[in-house]
Every structure is written in structure tokens, then in C-alpha cells.
N, C-alpha and C positions, 0 to 999 in steps of 0.2 A: 285249362292249360293242356295243350296237345301233348301226347306221349311220343316217345321215340324208343330206340333200342335199349336205352339206359334208364329211362324215366317213364313211369306209368302215368297215364292220364288221370286227372282228378284224384290225387292222393287222399283227399278227404273221404273218398269212398273205398279206394283200393289199398290205402296205407294205414287205415285205422289200427291202432295198437302198436305200431312200430314206426311211427313218424320220423323219429330221429335217424333211423336207418336210411331214410331217403334224404340225401344231403341237401337237396334243393328246398326242403321244408324247414331247414334250420334257421334261416333268417326270419321266417314267419314266427317260429316258436320263440326266438329271442325277442322279437318285437312285441309279441303278446305278453311275455313276462315283464318287459319294460312298461307296458301299459298297466299291469297289476302293480308294479312298484310305484309308478307315478300316482295311481289312485290312492294307494296307501300313504304315501308321503304327504299328499295334499289334503286328503279327506279322511284318512283312516287312523289318525292319532287317538290318544286317549279320549274316550267319550265321543269319538268321531261318528260320521254318518253311517248308520246301519246299512243303508243302501250301497254305500261304497264298499263296505266289508263284504256284503253278500255278493256284489258284482265281482269283486276280486276273487272270492272263493269259487264262484261259478267258473271263472276263467281257469283257475288252477285245476279244478276237477275235470274240466274238459280237456285240458292239456294232458292230464293223466290218462284220460280215455284215448287220446290220440297216440300217446307214447307210454305204454305200460312200464317200460323199463326206466322211465323218468331220468333221462340223462342230465337234466337240468336241476334235479333235486327239489322240485316244487313240493314233494311230499313232506318236506321238513317245514314248509311255510303254512300249509293248509290247516293242520289241527287246531292251532290257537284261534284261527278265524272261526271255526265251528263253535268254540267256547265263547267267543265274544258275541256270537249270535244267539247264545243260550241253547245251542244244540249239543249238549254234553253227551247224550247217547250216541249221536252220529260221530262225534269226535272219538269216543272210546271204541266204537265199532271200527273206524278207520285205523286207529292205532293198533288195536289187537289184530286186525287182519295182517298188517305188515309184520307184527311180531310173531305170528303163527304161520299162516299159509305163505305169506310173503317172505318168510325166513327159511322155508324149506329148500334144501339144496337142489332138489329135482324139479322145483316149480319152473315151468317153461314160460318165460315172459313173452315169448313170441307166439304162443298158441292162444289165439283169441277165443277159442272154444272153451277154455278154462274159465272158471269163475274169477272175478277180479273185483276187489273191494265190495264183496257181496255178503259180508257178515252183518247181521242185523240182530239187535237186541241182546248183545253180550252183557253180562252182569258187571256193572261198574264197581260193585262192592266186593267182587270175588277176590280171594287171596291171590297174591302176585305169583306164587310158585317160582318158576325160573324166569318168568317174563320180566324184561327190563332189568335184569340183575346179573346175568352170567354171560360169558362170551362177549361177542361184539355188542356194544351198546349203541342203539340209535339215540343219540344224546338229546336232540331236540324233542323227540317223541317221549322220552322218559320224563323230561321237564313238564310236558303237558299232561301226561298221566298223573304225575305228582299233583298238578293243579286240580285235576278232576277229583282226585281223592281228597284234597283239601276242601274243595267245594262241598263234597258229600259230608265231610266231617263237620264243617261249619253248619250245615243244615241239621245234622243230628244233634249237635250241641244246642241249636236254637229250639228244637223240639223239646229237648231235655229241660232247658231253662224255662220255657213257657209252662211246662207241666209243673215244675217246682214253684214258680212264682204264683201261678193261678190256682194251685191246688187248694181246695176248700174255700175258695172265694167266689167262684162262678160254677154253674152247672158243667158237668163233663162234656156235654155236647158243644158248649161254647169253647171250652179248651180245645176240643178237636178242630173246630172251625179256625181258631187262631193258629194252631199247629199247621194246618193245611196251607195257610197263607204265608208261612215263614220259609218255605223250602223252594228249591229250584226244580228243574224238570225231571232230574233222575229220581230223587227221593219222592217228589210229588206224584210220580207215576207208579209208586210202589205202595199199594194199599196195605200190604202186609207189614210195612214199616210204619206207615202213618197210624195204623190201628194198634201198634205194639204198646205194651206196657213199659214202665220205667226200667225194669230189669233187662228186657230185650234191647231197648235203646242203649242202655249202659254197656251191654256186651258188644253191640255194634260199634259204639264209639271207641272202645278199647281195641277192637280189631282194626278199624280204619286208622287209628292213631299209630298202631304198629306199622301199617303199610306206609303211612306218610313218613315216619322216621326212617324206614328202610330205603325208600326212594330218595329221600334227602341225602342220606349217607352215600347211596350209589352215585347220584349225580355229583355230589361234592367231591367224592373220591376220584371220579372219572376226570373232572375238570375243576380244579380248585380255584380257578379264576372266576368261574361263573357267578356263584352266589356273592362273592366279594363285591363284584361290580353291580350285580343286580340290586343289592341292598344299599350300596354306597353311592353310586352315581350312574344310574341306568341311562340318563340322558346323554352322558359322554359316550357310553358304550354304543348306544343306538346311532349316534352321529358318526361314529368311527367308520362304519360300513366297509370293512376290509374286503378287498376283491378276491383274496385267496386265503386259505387257512390250512393248518394241519390239525389232526385230532389232538385234543387235550391242551390246546394253546389258548392264549388270551384272545387271539383273532377269532377262534371258534366260539368262545364265550360271547364276544361282542355280537357276532351274527345271530346266535341263538337268543340273546337278549332282545335283539331287534325283532325276531320272529314272535317272541312270546310275552314280552313285558306288558304290553297293553292288556292282554287277557288277565294277567295277574293283577294289574293295577285296577281293573274294572271289577274285580271280585273283592268287595269289602271284607277286610280281615285276613285275606290270604297272605299278603306279604308280612303282616304283623305276626302271623302264626309261624312263618319260617324264621323270622327274627328271634322269636322266643325259643324255638327249637334249636336254633344255632347257638344260643347262649347256654342252653341246658346240656348240650352234648359236649 
């Protein structure tokens, strides 16, 4: 595309990082998101094609590369896709970057020399501290962080149960092999956890349970429509697809359910854990 006094030639080279600021690129970005939406509606439902989810995620990440300021809000859609692909560590790194560096008041979104989504290897089991709990809440992000913590908790409980059931029935090395096969990518990458004794696992379980409870309360207090619809009739919420919303409304809940439900549903035991927690609180 030729340039002129108001429009730079080839914005894919000259406009990377601030695409939306070049008004002529907006139809392209809108069309690209419609492609993602169409992929997910037709091929990305529960148990849908992994290739479709991966392709959709690749588009979203490239849209963020083109427009760091993310005027379209695609950062709210991407995290659950990481989880559906079994990329829990990448999901947490993405989420924590936005909660830390991306939340700094003086971060210059227009400066492409600054690091962007460059956090790697953050500790998924770490205490929450003030993250996703105080001040402005990135609601869709908090819901996925909660899911990541639930997935870790389910893995830790699986390790604990295997040890209890198999204790004194098979050699310890066989128990260890069984434990290794019961966990997902985050716990599976942590030899310090996989090789831990019962007391250490029990301590970790209590820690993550506390985090799950805290995040559930935070998300439920922020938008009390969300879990009601997530657990009662997610299909209705997903189909609603509101075009606009305000914070803490039913419309926001419907959108975030649409972004995150399949990741929850594809994690055996996750929704049941929230149902039990909801009854207990």
C-alpha cells in the first residue's frame, strides 16, 4: 500500500505495536477478529479441534504484537485458549505480565523497545499477594487464574490419593511412575513436587485450596451473575453474545463465560470443585 502525507506505507513494518492508531488498519483488525470468532464458533466448541484453537490463539497473539494497546480487548479472550491447549505455564505467564508490568501506570504502550509479554516461567503455585484481588480487577483474567489454580489443586490431590491407595501395595518406584502420569504440565514439570513426601503435598494442597477460595470469592463478589450462570446454564450465557457491556453486569458475565467456559468444561473435576466450594461458603 503506498504511503502519503497522512498514512505510512506498509504499516505491517512501520506500524507494528500501535496498529489501531493508524485508522486505515482498523477494518483489517476487525476482520481478523471476526475470523477468530468464526473459527471458534464453528470448530472450537467443547472438545473441538485443537488446530482451530491453536490457529485462533496465533491470530490473537499476532494482533497483540501489532497493537500492544489492544483496543479490541483480545487479551481477554486468549488466556483460556492457552489452557485448552494444555499450555498452562504460558497462560500464567501471560496473565501475570498483564497483572504486573502491564498494570504499571508508567508503562509506555507505544514504546516498542520495552518488553512486552516477555515473562517466562512464573511460579503458578505462588501466593496471590495483591494480584487479582485489589483495585481494578481484570475479571476474565482472574477467572482463568482461578482455573489454573484449580488444575494444580486437582493434580496435587491426584498425587495424594495415588500415594494413599497404593501405599504398601506396590514398590515406591511404581507409585512414583503412577504419580508422574496423573498430572498436567505445570506440576509435571516440577520434580521438587513430584518427588515430595506426603507432608509436603498436604501443605501444598492447603495453600492452593486457600488461593482457590480467595479467587472464587473475589470473582463472585465482583460479578455475582458469573458463577450463577456458569453453573446453571452456560449454554444460554454463551449464546447470548452481548455486543456491549458494563462492568459487573450480567452482560459482562455472559461474555466472560463465552471466553472461558470450554476451558473449564474440558478440565475434569474443575466445575464440580467450584460447585462444592459454592455450597460450602
